[in-house]
N, C-alpha and C positions, 0 to 999 in steps of 0.2 A: 382470478381469486381475490386479488387485492381490491378490485372494484366492488366485489361482493361485500368485503369487510367495511366499505365506505372510508377507507383512509385517505387523508388528504395528499400524502406523498408516500412512495414506497420507502420502507425502513432501510436503513444504511446496509444492512447484511445483504440485501438484494444487490446493491452496487458492488460489494465485495465479492459475491458469487459471480457476477458479471466479469470483474476483473481477472478472477481465477480462470475463467474459460474463454476469455476474449481472443479471437483470432487477430484482431488488431494489435493486441499486446504481444501475442507470439511473433507476429511479423516484425514488431519493434525489436524484439529480442534477436531474431535472425539477422536484422539489418545492423544492429548494434551489439555484437556478442559479448562484449566486455561488461560485467556487472557494474564496474566502477564507471565506466563511461555512461551507462544508463542511468545510474543513481545519482551522478554528480553533475549531470546535465539538466540544468533547471527547465529547459524547454521540453526535454523528454519526460521529466518528472511531472510537469503540468499537463503535458498531453495525455499522459497514461491516467493521471488522477481525475481528469475531466472527461474521460470516455464514458464511464458509468453515469455521470451527472447528464450528459448530453443525451443518453439514451433513456434513462429512467426518472431523472430528476428527484433523486432520493433526498432524504432529510439531511444528508451529509456524505461526504466521501472521504476515505482514509487511503493514504498511501502505505503500502506494505511491501517491504523488499522481497518477502516470499513469493510475490507474484512474478518476480522477475526471473528467477532461477527455477526452471521446471525440471524436476527429476521424477520420472515416471514411477508412480507406485510408492512415493516417500513423502512424508510430511516434513516440515521443517524440524531440524534437530537443534536443541539448545544444549550446548556443552557444559555450560556452568549455570544451571538454573538457581534462582534464588529461592530457597525453601525455608529460611529462618530469618528472624529479625536481625541477627548478626550478619547474614549474607547481604542483606539490603544495606546495612551500615557499611559494609566493606565495599559495596558497589560504588559509593560516593554519590555526590550531588549531580544530577543531570542538568546541564545548562543548554538551552536551545541556542542554536547557532553553533559556534565552535566548529568541530570537525563535520558537522552535518548543516552547515550554513545554507547549502543549496536546497535542502528540504523547507527550512524556514522561508527562504525567499520563494520557492516554488508554492508553498502554501499561502502566501500573501497575493499570488497573481490572480 
């Protein structure tokens, strides 16, 4: 279908759909059952993030932690959603690195 549209590369969402259904990612979750181990290990972050790139060569790939914990029939739950400008102000400034330095490092690999 994408070839019929004449696009140069598959869009990012195709890579995301791949990650959500990937048997390779599910096997990784079985081998490394701890979410922290999987998300704080730069090599695992890079391996999983590159999988859709290796298959589809999309225009980009994104690492989402929701792909790491599979709960059949449930979507991710956001316990404290940001709904107002005041909520955003209370959330504070996000600084890349810090507590998620491994994602920054993985993204640069």
